[in-house]
N, C-alpha and C positions, 0 to 999 in steps of 0.2 A: 677502746684502747686508753683513752684519757682516764677512765675510771681505774685502770690497773696500774698505771705508771704516774704517780703524783707529779713528777717533774714535767709532764706534758699537760697537766691540768690547765684548761683554758686555751690550749693551742689546738686549733682545729683547722681543717682545710677549707671548709665552706660554711662554717657555722654549724650549730647543733643539728638543725633540720636538714641542712645540706649534706652533712655527714651521713645522716640516716638515709636520705635519698640515694646517695652514691653507693652506700654499702648494700642496700636492698636491690639496687639496679644490678650490681655485680653478682649478688646472690641469684637473682632471677636469670641473668644471662648464663651463668655457669650451670645452674640447675636445669635450665631448658636445653642446654647442650647435652647434659647427661641423661635427661628423661624427656625427650621431645614429644612422646606420644600422649602424655597426660598433663598438659600445661595447667589446666584448671585446678587439678588436685595439688600440683606442685606449688602454684601461686597461693592457693588457699592455705596450705601448710606453712609457707613462709610468712604469710600475714598473721597466722596464729602464733608463729614463733615471735614475731614482732610484738604481738599483744602480750605474750607471756613475759617478754623482757620488761614491758611497762608494768605489768602486775608485780613482778619480782622487785622492780625498783621501788614501788610504793611500799614495800615491806622493809626497806632499809631506812635508817635514821637520817642519812645525809643525801639521799636521792629522792626524786619524786616522779611519778608517772605523769606524762603529758599526752593529751589527745593529739597535739600537733606533731609529736614524734611518730605516733601511729599513722597519721595522715601522710607524713613524709615517707614512711615505710611503704604505704600503699602506692604512692606516686612513683617511688623508685621501682616497685614491682611492675607498674604499668609501663614505665619507660624501658625497663629491661625486656619486658615482653615485646614491646614495639620494636626494639632494636633487633631482637632475635626473629621476630615475625617477618620483618621486612628485609631480612638477609644481610645484616651487617657483615661486610667482607672480612672474615678472619684469616682467610688463606694467605694473603700477603704477609701478615704478621707471623703466621706459623712458618712461612718460608724463611723469614729473617732469623728465627731462632732455631731452625733446623728441624722443625716438625712438619714440614710440608709433604707433599705427595711422594717426593723422592727421598725424604729423610728416613730416619730409623723408625718412626712411628707413623705409618701412612694414615692420613686423616681424610675422612670423607665428611666434611662439614655440612654439605647440602642435606645429608640424611641424618645428621647428628650422631654419627657413629665414629668410633675410633678403632681402626683396624691395625693390629700389630703384625709386622712381618718378621717372623722368627726363622 
């Protein structure tokens, strides 16, 4: 986001590598919720995505690729996998926003499925 909006340049939440870790943790968590049956393929694809970002940055005049960023991406994926693997309880949060079992979009988090009641 900092690259797209110059006014936010230099303003990060956790520092450059922390931002990478947090972003790829979120990508892993949401990706594993959407595709729970093939975690290795999903995580490998997300790591390749992180590598592609670094390669493309190296082709620009004002940005550069860093191995530390790719390592932070990998660590974020590992944290995201761990969170999903060990059953991070999302149901209470879904209940708060109206997406719980009795809400409009019945959610079966334990199996990684989203069932719609129409």
